[in-house]
C-alpha positions in Angstrom: -10.2 20.6 -11.3 -10.9 20.0 -7.7 -8.5 19.1 -4.9 -9.4 17.5 -1.6 -7.7 18.0 1.7 -8.0 14.7 3.6 -7.1 14.4 7.2 -7.1 11.0 8.9 -6.0 9.0 11.9 -7.5 5.6 12.5 -5.2 4.7 15.4 -6.7 6.9 18.1 -10.1 8.3 17.0 -8.6 11.7 17.9 -10.0 14.1 15.3 -12.2 16.3 17.5 -14.0 19.6 16.9 -10.9 21.4 18.0 -8.9 20.0 15.1 -11.8 20.5 12.6 -12.3 24.1 13.6 -8.6 24.9 13.5 -8.3 23.5 10.0 -11.4 25.2 8.8 -10.0 28.5 10.0 -6.8 27.9 8.1 -8.7 27.0 5.0 -10.9 30.1 5.2 -7.9 32.3 5.5 -6.3 30.6 2.5 -9.3 30.6 0.2 -11.2 33.7 1.5 -14.4 31.6 1.8 -16.0 29.2 4.2 -15.8 25.6 3.1 -17.6 22.9 5.0 -15.9 19.7 5.8 -17.4 16.2 5.0 -17.2 13.5 7.6 -16.0 10.2 6.1 -15.5 8.4 9.4 -16.4 9.7 12.8 -13.3 11.1 14.6 -11.1 9.3 12.0 -11.3 10.9 8.6 -12.6 14.2 7.1 -12.2 16.1 3.9 -12.6 19.6 2.4 -13.2 20.2 -1.3 -11.0 22.9 -2.7 -10.9 24.5 -6.1 -7.4 23.8 -7.3 -6.3 27.4 -8.0 -8.2 28.9 -5.1 -5.9 28.2 -2.2 -2.4 29.5 -1.6 0.8 27.5 -1.2 1.1 28.5 2.5 -1.8 26.1 3.3 0.4 23.1 2.4 3.1 24.3 4.7 0.5 24.8 7.5 -0.8 21.3 6.9 2.7 19.8 7.1 3.3 21.5 10.4 -0.2 20.4 11.6 0.6 16.8 10.7 4.0 16.9 12.6 2.5 18.5 15.7 -0.7 16.5 16.1 0.0 13.1 14.4 -2.9 13.4 12.0 -2.2 12.5 8.3 -2.9 15.5 6.0 -3.0 14.9 2.2 -3.9 17.1 -0.7 -5.6 14.8 -3.3 -6.0 15.9 -6.9 -9.0 14.5 -8.8 -9.6 13.8 -12.4 -12.9 13.1 -14.2 -13.9 10.3 -11.9 -12.6 10.2 -8.3 -13.2 6.6 -7.6 -10.5 4.4 -9.2 -11.1 1.4 -11.4 -7.9 -0.5 -10.7 -6.1 -1.1 -7.4 -2.5 -2.5 -7.5 -1.1 -3.4 -4.1 2.2 -4.5 -2.7 2.0 -7.4 -0.2 4.8 -7.3 2.4 4.3 -4.6 5.1 1.3 -3.3 3.1 -1.5 -5.9 2.8 0.2 -8.0 5.5 2.1 -6.7 8.5 5.1 -8.9 8.0 8.0 -9.0 5.6 7.4 -12.6 4.5 11.1 -13.5 3.9 12.1 -12.2 7.3 9.4 -14.4 8.9 10.6 -17.5 7.0 14.1 -16.7 8.1 12.9 -16.4 11.7 11.6 -20.0 11.6 15.1 -21.2 10.7 17.1 -18.9 13.0 18.4 -16.5 10.3 16.1 -13.5 10.9 18.9 -11.0 11.8 20.9 -11.8 8.6 17.8 -11.7 6.3 16.2 -8.7 8.0 19.3 -6.6 7.4 19.3 -7.4 3.6 15.5 -6.7 3.5 15.9 -3.3 5.1 18.7 -2.3 2.7 16.6 -3.2 -0.3 13.5 -1.5 1.0 15.4 1.7 1.5 16.9 1.5 -2.0 20.4 0.9 -0.8 20.7 -2.6 -2.3 19.6 -3.8 -5.7 16.4 -5.8 -5.3 17.2 -8.8 -7.4 20.5 -9.4 -5.6 18.8 -8.9 -2.3 16.1 -11.5 -3.2 18.6 -14.1 -4.4 20.8 -13.7 -1.3 17.8 -14.0 1.0 16.2 -17.0 -0.7 19.6 -18.8 -0.6 19.3 -18.9 3.2 16.2 -21.1 2.9 18.1 -23.9 1.1 17.4 -27.4 2.4 14.5 -26.5 4.6 11.1 -28.3 4.4 8.2 -26.6 2.8 6.5 -26.9 6.1 7.7 -23.5 7.0 5.6 -22.0 4.1 2.5 -23.5 5.6 3.4 -22.3 9.1 3.8 -18.7 7.7 0.4 -18.8 6.0 -1.2 -19.8 9.3 0.6 -17.0 11.3 0.5 -14.1 8.9 -1.3 -11.0 10.0 -3.5 -9.0 7.6 -3.3 -5.2 8.0 -6.4 -3.4 9.2 -8.6 -2.3 6.4 -7.2 -4.7 3.8 -10.3 -6.9 3.6 -12.6 -3.9 3.4 -10.4 -2.2 0.8 -10.5 -5.1 -1.6 -14.1 -6.0 -1.1 -15.3 -2.4 -1.5 -13.4 -1.8 -4.7 -14.5 -5.2 -6.1 -18.1 -4.5 -5.3 -17.9 -1.1 -7.0 -16.7 -2.6 -10.2 -13.0 -2.0 -9.8 -10.3 -4.6 -10.5 -7.9 -5.5 -7.7 -4.4 -6.9 -8.2 -1.8 -8.0 -5.7 1.8 -7.7 -7.1 4.6 -8.7 -4.8 8.4 -9.3 -4.8 7.5 -12.0 -2.4 6.2 -15.5 -3.3 3.3 -17.2 -5.0 2.6 -19.6 -2.1 1.5 -16.6 0.0 0.0 -14.3 -2.7 -2.2 -17.2 -3.9 -3.4 -17.7 -0.3 -4.2 -14.0 0.1 -6.0 -14.0 -3.2 -8.4 -16.6 -1.9 -8.7 -15.0 1.6 -9.2 -11.4 0.5 -10.7 -11.7 -3.0 -8.1 -10.1 -5.2 -8.9 -10.6 -8.9 -5.3 -11.2 -9.9 -2.0 -11.9 -8.1 1.6 -12.0 -9.3 4.8 -12.8 -7.4 8.0 -14.9 -7.5 8.1 -18.6 -7.4 10.3 -20.6 -5.0 12.0 -23.7 -6.5 10.8 -26.8 -4.6 12.0 -30.4 -5.1 10.7 -33.7 -3.9 13.2 -35.8 -1.9 13.5 -39.5 -1.8 11.9 -39.3 1.6 8.8 -38.0 -0.3 9.2 -34.7 1.6 9.3 -31.4 -0.2 12.3 -29.2 0.2 13.2 -25.5 -0.7 16.3 -25.4 -3.0 17.2 -21.8 -2.2 16.5 -20.7 -5.8 13.8 -18.7 -7.6 12.1 -20.2 -10.7 12.1 -17.9 -13.7 12.6 -14.2 -13.9 12.4 -12.1 -10.7 9.5 -9.8 -10.2 11.0 -6.4 -9.3 10.0 -2.7 -9.5 10.0 -2.8 -13.3 7.8 -5.8 -13.3 5.4 -4.1 -11.0 5.0 -1.3 -13.4 4.7 -3.8 -16.3 1.7 -5.4 -14.5 0.1 -2.0 -13.8 0.4 -1.2 -17.5 -0.9 -4.6 -18.5 -4.1 -4.2 -16.6 -4.6 -0.6 -17.7 -4.5 -1.8 -21.2 -6.5 -5.0 -20.6 -9.4 -3.2 -18.9 -9.3 -0.2 -21.3 -8.4 2.3 -18.6 -5.8 5.1 -18.3 -3.4 5.7 -15.5 -5.6 8.3 -13.9 -8.1 5.4 -13.2 -5.5 3.7 -11.0 -4.5 3.7 -7.3 -1.3 1.9 -6.2 0.0 1.3 -2.7 3.3 0.1 -1.3 5.9 0.8 1.3 9.4 0.5 -0.2 11.8 1.3 -3.0 10.5 -1.7 -5.0 7.2 0.1 -5.4 8.5 3.4 -6.7 7.9 2.9 -10.4 4.2 1.8 -10.1 3.6 4.5 -7.5 5.1 7.2 -9.9 2.7 6.1 -12.7 -0.5 5.6 -10.7 -3.3 8.1 -10.9 -3.0 8.1 -7.1 0.2 6.7 -5.6 0.1 5.9 -1.9 3.0 5.4 0.5 1.7 3.2 3.4 4.1 3.8 6.3 6.7 4.0 3.6 10.4 4.4 3.4 12.0 7.7 2.5 12.8 6.7 -1.0 9.1 6.0 -1.8 7.8 9.0 0.1 9.6 11.3 -2.4 7.4 10.1 -5.3 4.1 9.2 -3.6 1.0 11.5 -3.9 -0.4 10.4 -0.6 1.4 9.4 2.7 -0.3 7.4 5.5 1.6 7.1 8.7 -1.3 7.2 11.1 -4.1 5.6 9.0 -4.9 2.0 8.1 -5.7 0.8 4.6 -9.2 2.3 4.8 -7.3 5.5 4.0 -7.2 4.4 0.4 -11.0 4.4 0.3 -11.2 7.7 2.1 -8.8 9.2 -0.4 -11.3 8.2 -3.2 -14.2 9.8 -1.4 -15.7 6.7 0.2 -17.2 7.1 3.6 -17.8 4.4 6.2 -21.4 4.1 4.9 -20.0 3.1 1.5 -17.5 0.5 2.8 -18.3 -3.2 2.6 -17.2 -5.0 5.8 
């Protein structure tokens, strides 16, 4: 089995020869051999291939210190038979999009502070997700569905999301957006970015006598939570005749823990502490292209 040491920073284009030579020196001391790095993206992402049992545990400590000191993400990535994954399952809020969608809806009606506090508690695992969702959705009661359309127009896609989905699709993988958010936005993102499948919660909406549509403050059907995210991961593993090693999952909060734990490669994207404890890969200085670099894709392989 082979491991890869991936270093990346897409914010500042800062990975110079100084950093590459420094890390190569540490790797040589750890493995007692010279190992050449591979450039995935100029000044943004590089990797070294390491035989799994041929480097010492001190190297991981060195990489942790290097990451803290220089602000460059360092991740050891274990590979299986095939490095490129056949199934991507992604969270939406603060992962594929920059925003927390419920926080943004609350901002439009002047309740952002109240809702943001609940969101943060749930994301950090201090509040049960279902209760947090019910409480937040209740604040939307009586508002026109116009705020949903406004959010769709103003939402910001995280850098690398479009390329991530397109590249995996064009390489024969399946892409799934699974969110504790709502279908009005996941359906929009499916069309915009090209996800094969999407799953989310559904807001209850009623038509008033005025012929306007209004949010009731309730959710239709069962709530999609962390257990449901794992259920969908398992569903597509079975449907496409895969195993969990063929999968890559990405998220940022406690609601993503179960699917991240079961993924062949579980990625915490600017994640909360609760998720970081179980994730294989942590990106805090790298955009969503990092998921492609982690699979061995270089910029030359990425579809824009």
